[in-house]
C-alpha positions in Angstrom: -6.0 14.2 -7.5 -4.9 11.8 -4.8 -1.7 11.2 -6.6 -1.1 14.8 -7.3 -1.4 15.6 -3.6 0.8 12.7 -2.7 3.5 13.8 -5.2 3.2 17.4 -4.0 3.9 16.0 -0.6 7.0 14.3 -1.9 8.1 17.6 -3.4 7.5 19.5 -0.2 9.4 16.8 1.7 12.3 17.2 -0.7 12.5 20.9 -0.1 12.5 20.5 3.7 14.8 17.5 3.7 18.1 19.3 3.7 16.9 21.5 6.6 15.5 18.6 8.7 16.9 15.7 10.6 13.6 13.9 10.5 13.7 10.5 8.9 12.0 10.7 5.5 10.0 7.6 4.5 8.4 6.9 1.1 5.6 4.5 1.8 2.8 2.8 -0.1 -0.5 4.5 0.4 -2.1 1.4 2.0 0.4 1.7 4.9 -0.9 5.1 6.1 -3.0 4.2 9.1 -0.5 1.7 10.6 2.6 3.8 9.8 1.0 7.0 11.2 0.4 5.1 14.5 3.9 3.7 14.5 5.4 7.1 13.8 3.5 8.6 16.7 4.6 5.9 19.0 8.2 6.3 17.9 8.1 10.0 18.5 6.5 9.5 21.9 9.3 7.1 22.9 12.3 8.8 21.4 11.4 12.5 20.7 12.2 11.9 17.1 9.8 11.6 14.2 9.6 10.5 10.6 8.2 12.5 7.7 6.2 10.0 5.6 5.1 10.6 2.0 2.4 8.2 0.9 1.6 7.4 -2.7 1.4 4.4 -5.0 4.6 2.3 -4.9 5.2 2.8 -8.6 5.0 6.6 -8.2 7.4 6.6 -5.2 9.9 4.3 -7.0 10.0 6.7 -9.9 10.5 9.6 -7.6 13.4 7.8 -5.9 14.9 7.1 -9.3 14.6 10.7 -10.2 16.6 11.7 -7.1 13.9 12.7 -4.6 15.7 12.5 -1.2 14.4 9.9 1.2 15.9 7.5 3.8 13.5 4.5 3.5 11.3 3.0 0.9 8.4 0.8 2.0 6.7 -0.8 -1.1 3.5 -2.7 -1.4 5.0 -5.3 -3.7 8.3 -6.9 -4.6 8.4 -5.6 -8.2 8.8 -2.0 -7.3 11.4 -2.7 -4.6 13.2 -4.8 -7.2 13.0 -1.9 -9.6 14.7 0.5 -7.2 17.2 -2.2 -6.2 18.1 -2.7 -9.9 19.0 1.0 -10.1 21.5 0.4 -7.2 19.5 2.8 -4.9 18.9 0.6 -1.8 21.2 -0.7 0.9 20.7 -4.3 0.0 21.6 -5.8 3.4 18.8 -3.7 5.0 16.1 -5.1 2.9 13.4 -7.4 4.4 9.9 -8.6 3.5 8.1 -7.1 6.5 4.4 -7.5 5.9 1.7 -9.5 4.2 -1.8 -8.5 3.1 -4.9 -9.8 1.2 -7.2 -8.3 -1.4 -10.9 -8.0 -1.0 -14.0 -6.8 -2.9 -15.7 -3.9 -1.2 -19.0 -2.1 -1.7 -20.5 1.0 0.0 -21.7 0.1 3.5 -25.4 0.3 2.5 -25.0 -1.9 -0.6 -27.1 -5.0 -1.0 -24.7 -6.6 -3.4 -23.7 -10.2 -2.6 -20.8 -11.9 -4.3 -19.3 -15.3 -3.9 -15.7 -15.1 -5.2 -14.8 -18.3 -6.9 -13.7 -19.6 -10.3 -16.2 -18.5 -13.0 -18.1 -16.0 -10.8 -20.0 -13.3 -12.6 -18.6 -10.0 -11.4 -20.0 -8.2 -14.4 -23.5 -9.0 -13.3 -22.8 -7.7 -9.8 -21.5 -4.5 -11.2 -24.5 -3.9 -13.4 -24.1 -0.6 -15.1 -21.5 0.6 -12.6 -17.7 0.4 -12.7 -15.1 -1.5 -10.8 -12.7 0.7 -8.8 -9.1 -0.6 -8.9 -5.6 0.7 -8.7 -4.0 1.1 -12.1 -3.7 -2.6 -13.3 -0.3 -2.1 -15.0 1.5 -0.3 -12.2 -0.2 0.0 -8.8 0.4 -3.2 -6.8 -3.2 -3.6 -5.6 -4.4 -3.2 -9.2 -1.8 -5.7 -10.5 -2.9 -8.2 -7.8 -6.5 -7.6 -8.5 -6.2 -8.1 -12.3 -4.1 -11.3 -11.7 -6.9 -12.7 -9.4 -9.7 -11.9 -11.9 -7.7 -13.5 -14.7 -7.1 -16.6 -12.7 -10.8 -16.8 -11.7 -12.0 -16.2 -15.3 -13.7 -12.9 -14.5 -11.4 -10.4 -16.1 -12.8 -10.4 -19.6 -16.2 -9.7 -18.3 -15.2 -6.5 -16.5 -12.1 -5.2 -18.2 -14.1 -2.6 -20.0 -15.8 -1.5 -16.8 -12.7 -0.8 -14.7 -12.2 2.7 -13.2 -8.4 2.7 -12.7 -7.1 4.9 -9.9 -3.7 6.2 -9.2 -3.4 4.4 -5.9 -5.4 1.8 -3.9 -6.6 4.5 -1.5 -7.9 6.5 -4.5 -9.8 3.4 -5.6 -11.2 3.0 -2.0 -12.5 6.6 -2.1 -14.4 5.9 -5.3 -16.3 3.2 -3.5 -16.7 5.0 -0.2 -18.2 8.0 -2.0 -20.6 5.7 -3.9 -19.0 6.6 -7.3 -18.3 2.9 -7.9 -20.5 0.1 -6.7 -17.6 -2.3 -6.2 -13.8 -2.0 -5.8 -10.8 -4.2 -5.2 -8.6 -3.0 -2.3 -6.4 -4.5 0.4 -8.2 -5.9 3.5 -6.3 -3.2 5.5 -7.8 -0.4 3.4 -11.3 -1.8 3.9 -10.7 -1.8 7.6 -9.7 1.8 7.6 -12.9 3.2 6.1 -16.2 2.7 7.8 -18.0 3.8 4.7 -17.3 0.5 2.9 -17.9 -3.1 3.7 -16.2 -6.3 2.5 -18.4 -8.4 0.3 -15.8 -11.0 -0.7 -12.2 -12.1 -0.2 -10.0 -13.2 -3.1 -8.4 -16.7 -2.5 -4.7 -16.4 -1.7 -3.9 -18.8 -4.5 -5.6 -16.6 -7.1 -2.8 -14.0 -7.2 0.9 -13.7 -6.3 1.7 -13.4 -2.6 1.1 -9.9 -1.3 4.4 -8.9 0.3 5.6 -5.5 1.5 9.4 -5.1 1.4 11.2 -2.2 3.2 14.8 -1.0 2.8 17.1 1.8 3.6 18.1 3.9 0.5 21.7 4.3 -0.4 21.4 8.1 -0.5 20.4 8.2 3.2 22.9 9.8 5.5 20.5 10.1 8.4 21.7 8.0 11.4 18.1 7.8 12.7 16.9 6.0 9.6 18.3 2.6 10.8 16.7 3.3 14.2 13.3 3.8 12.6 13.7 0.7 10.5 14.5 -1.3 13.6 11.5 0.2 15.3 9.2 -0.9 12.5 10.5 -4.4 13.0 9.9 -4.3 16.8 7.2 -6.1 18.8 5.5 -2.7 19.5 5.3 -2.0 15.7 4.1 -5.5 15.1 1.1 -5.0 17.3 0.2 -1.8 15.4 0.6 -3.4 12.0 -1.5 -6.3 13.0 -4.2 -4.0 14.5 -4.7 -2.7 11.0 -5.0 -6.2 9.6 -1.5 -6.7 8.2 0.3 -10.0 8.6 3.7 -9.5 10.2 6.3 -11.6 8.3 9.6 -10.4 9.6 11.0 -11.6 12.9 10.5 -8.8 15.4 13.6 -7.1 16.8 13.9 -7.5 20.6 13.0 -4.6 22.7 10.7 -1.6 22.1 
């Protein structure tokens, strides 16, 4: 359902695109809180705004490939940005690795589950008869990172048949926050956005590939404000808003703003 709504948003954006001068951004679902704040700040300062469609990076990449009009792509991993780049759809010189993140194990806020995430830990026992909420492990970046970590730590085989795969990391978060899954793997920033869940463990950084969020202008963009919004996302103002949500700012901030 989450993905359906997100893709419906993409379609609605596409219909309004030709009639609007707003910057159109396709962004990973995990960026929503931070990017909404940044968009509001940009609009307050400039009078301009961005229309942001949030979904899993894989879904957005496929939409871009299919010709959905957008100015910027903000992915939750390098693979899907590389995919779009391989189709010759980005302005290569505009690409940068802007943010970093980490993945955590979350439970409903009233859960009594305790987990020590380390090599050989028994995640299956912690789940009991419940399921582990994750983004799709073959496509959604958070799901791919989570599976890689579980494999590295020797816990994947014990839980692979208990995984509830969701269409995005935010959809996985919802399963936990509603109590439909006792545990889930999401980004630290997602956990921070939802008071209905709590972090019960953090995956070691060395257990999975580095979590990197690249951003780039798309070749199809003809909106002169797109570069301005990209510059704003790299500014010191935006940096503080990204960091407020728990992201690590990797790119050198642009002076001003």
